[in-house]
N, C-alpha and C positions, 0 to 999 in steps of 0.2 A: 403415357401419363407424364404431365409436366412436373418438373422438380418443384418442391416446396420453396417459395420465395420468402415467406415470413412464418413466424410461429409465436404463439402466446407463451410467455414465460412468467413464472412466479419466482421471485428472489427476495431474500431478506438481507437488507443492507443496513448495517449499524443498528440492528434490532427492529427496523421497520420493514414491513412486507410490501412489496410492489408487484403488480401484475401489469405487464406491458406486452404489446405486439411489437416484435422486432424482426428486422430483415435477417434472413439466414446468414448473411455475410457480415453483419455488424460486429465489430470487435467489442469486447467487454469494456475496455477503457472508454470507448465512445458512448456506450450505453450508460455507464456510470456518470460521465461528464455531461453529455448532451441530453439524454433522456431523463435522468434523475436529478440533474443540476447539482451534482456533487463534484465541484471542480477542484478539489484539493489535490487529487491524484493528477499528475502531469503526463502529458504525451511528450516523450522525448525523442526516441529513435524509431519507434514503430517496428523494431527488429528484435526486441528482447535483450538488447545489450546494456542499456543504461540504468534500468531499474526505477526510473522516475514514476512509473505507473504501478509499482508494486502494491498489492492488496493482500489481505489474508482471506483465503477461499477455503471454506470448510476446515479451518484450522491450519491450513498450509499456506506458506508464502508463495504467491504466483505473480508473474508479470502479466497484467491485464491486457497488454497489447498482443499477447500470444494466445489468447482464448477468444472464442466467439461467445457472444452474449447468450446464444441458445444453449451453449454448454453449461451455463450457470443456472439453468432451470432447476429450481428446488434447492439451490445453494444458499449458504450463509456467508456473507461477505462483510469484512471490516475494512473501512477506508480511514484515511487520516482524520476525516471529520468525526469519526466515532471514538477517537482516542480520549478526548477531554470528558471528564465526568460532567454530569448535568448541573453541578453547582457552580459552573463557570470558571473553575480553576483549571489549570493546565494539567495534563497527564504528567507523571514523573519524568518520562522521556522528553516531552516537550520542554518542561522546565529546565531539565538538565542541558538540553541543547542550547537554551538561552544562557544559562549560567556559565557554560563552558565555551561560549562563543563558537558554537558548531554550525553557525548559520552565516552565509554570506549572501549569495544571490538568492538562495532559497529554492532553486529549481529542483535539486535532488532531495530536498528535505522530506517531503512526504514519503518517498520511497525508502529513504534511510530510516525514518521513524517506524514505518511498518515492518521493515526488515529487522530492526532492533527489537520491536515488540514481539515478532514471531520468534526470534531467537530467545528472548528472555522468558516468553511464555513456556518454551520447551526446556530452558535451562536458566533458571533465575540467577544463578551464581556463575555465569559464563566467565571464563578467563579471557585475558586480552587476546590470546591466540584464537580462541573460539569466536570472539567478537569480530576479529579481523576476517575470519573465514565466513561468518554469518553476513557480513556486509560486502563481501567481495563481488556480488552481482550488481552493485550499485556504483555508478560513476559520479564523482564530484570533480568539477573542474576548477573550484575556487579554494577550498579549505586545505587541501593537502591531507585530509582525513584525520590528522592528529587530534584535533579538538572533537571531532565526531566520535572517535574511539574513546577519548577521555569521558565524554558525556555518557556514553553507553556503559562504560566501566563504573561510573559513579552510581548509576541506577542498579547495576548488577551486584553491588556490594551488599 
């Protein structure tokens, strides 16, 4: 018997349900970016080190370059595109990142935002130490992290 090379999956991303045929070896980040055209999450290292591809998967923060798309069958996924409410305003974290100058090149920003959201969903009044720990799986090469931590602290209050 030949190994299965593709599979139909159904996944809910940012509240919208999609059904797609995917190759068994396709990474979740490539499914999100290329198949669903949700390009906010970034491909950084493809090794799970940088966090640029972080999404919330069934309520848990994951690095989408470390999961296969077929593993997401039946999952609920939140990406950075799903943060802002439908009224066109920014999510509190997005606004705080802007207010606290926590953006420079922006490459790490989607992963940082999703990591911060997952942290604050679980612990709305996270301390600075908890914020630092919650963001430790994300690499930023521009900001030095101070403004990112300040931005998350401002929302955590």
